[in-house]
C-alpha positions in Angstrom: -2.5 -7.7 1.7 -1.2 -4.3 2.8 -2.8 -2.5 5.8 -3.7 1.1 5.4 -0.9 2.1 7.7 1.8 0.2 5.8 0.6 1.5 2.5 0.6 5.1 3.8 4.2 4.5 5.2 5.3 3.1 1.8 3.8 6.0 -0.1 5.4 8.5 2.3 8.8 7.2 1.1 7.8 8.1 -2.5 6.4 11.6 -2.4 6.0 12.0 -6.2 4.1 8.7 -6.4 1.9 9.7 -3.5 1.1 13.0 -5.2 0.1 11.1 -8.4 -2.1 8.7 -6.4 -3.8 11.6 -4.7 -4.4 13.1 -8.1 -5.9 9.8 -9.3 -8.3 9.7 -6.3 -9.3 13.3 -7.1 -10.2 12.2 -10.6 -12.1 9.2 -9.4 -14.0 11.3 -7.0 -14.4 14.1 -9.6 -13.4 16.7 -7.1 -13.0 19.4 -9.6 -16.4 18.6 -11.1 -15.0 18.8 -14.6 -15.7 15.2 -15.5 -19.2 15.3 -16.9 -19.0 12.4 -19.4 -17.6 8.9 -19.3 -15.3 9.9 -22.2 -13.9 12.8 -20.1 -13.5 10.6 -17.1 -11.8 7.9 -19.1 -9.4 10.4 -20.7 -8.5 11.9 -17.3 -8.0 8.5 -15.7 -5.8 7.2 -18.5 -3.7 10.3 -18.4 -3.3 10.1 -14.6 -2.4 6.4 -14.9 0.3 7.2 -17.3 1.7 9.9 -14.9 1.7 7.3 -12.1 3.6 4.9 -14.3 6.1 7.6 -15.2 6.6 8.6 -11.5 7.0 4.9 -10.5 9.5 4.3 -13.2 11.5 7.4 -12.5 11.7 6.5 -8.8 12.7 3.0 -9.6 15.5 4.3 -11.9 16.8 6.6 -9.3 16.9 3.9 -6.7 18.5 1.4 -9.1 21.2 3.9 -10.1 22.0 4.6 -6.5 22.2 0.9 -5.7 24.5 0.2 -8.6 26.7 3.1 -7.7 27.1 1.8 -4.2 28.2 -1.7 -5.2 31.6 -2.5 -6.8 31.6 -3.4 -10.5 30.8 -7.1 -11.1 34.3 -7.9 -12.5 36.2 -6.1 -9.7 38.4 -8.1 -7.4 39.3 -7.1 -3.9 42.7 -5.7 -3.5 44.8 -7.7 -1.2 48.5 -8.2 -0.7 50.1 -11.3 -2.1 51.4 -13.3 0.8 54.9 -14.5 0.5 55.5 -18.2 1.0 58.9 -17.9 2.1 
């Protein structure tokens, strides 16, 4: 299980996701005071959850693209000189 410090450190590496999580907490705590019914709260939380999913997927895609760009293609061979036998 994550400690609060390690969770904070991990979220700090993903600022867009952190922003969305903070927004979710604002909704849960009804900070704006706009959620006066269960239906309104449900709609807000579902919307925020979708945004979190989109932020997470976007971050994953960016990291995966960078990782794939940094490694050689799977079929590539190292270039080396052919050694002469004689």
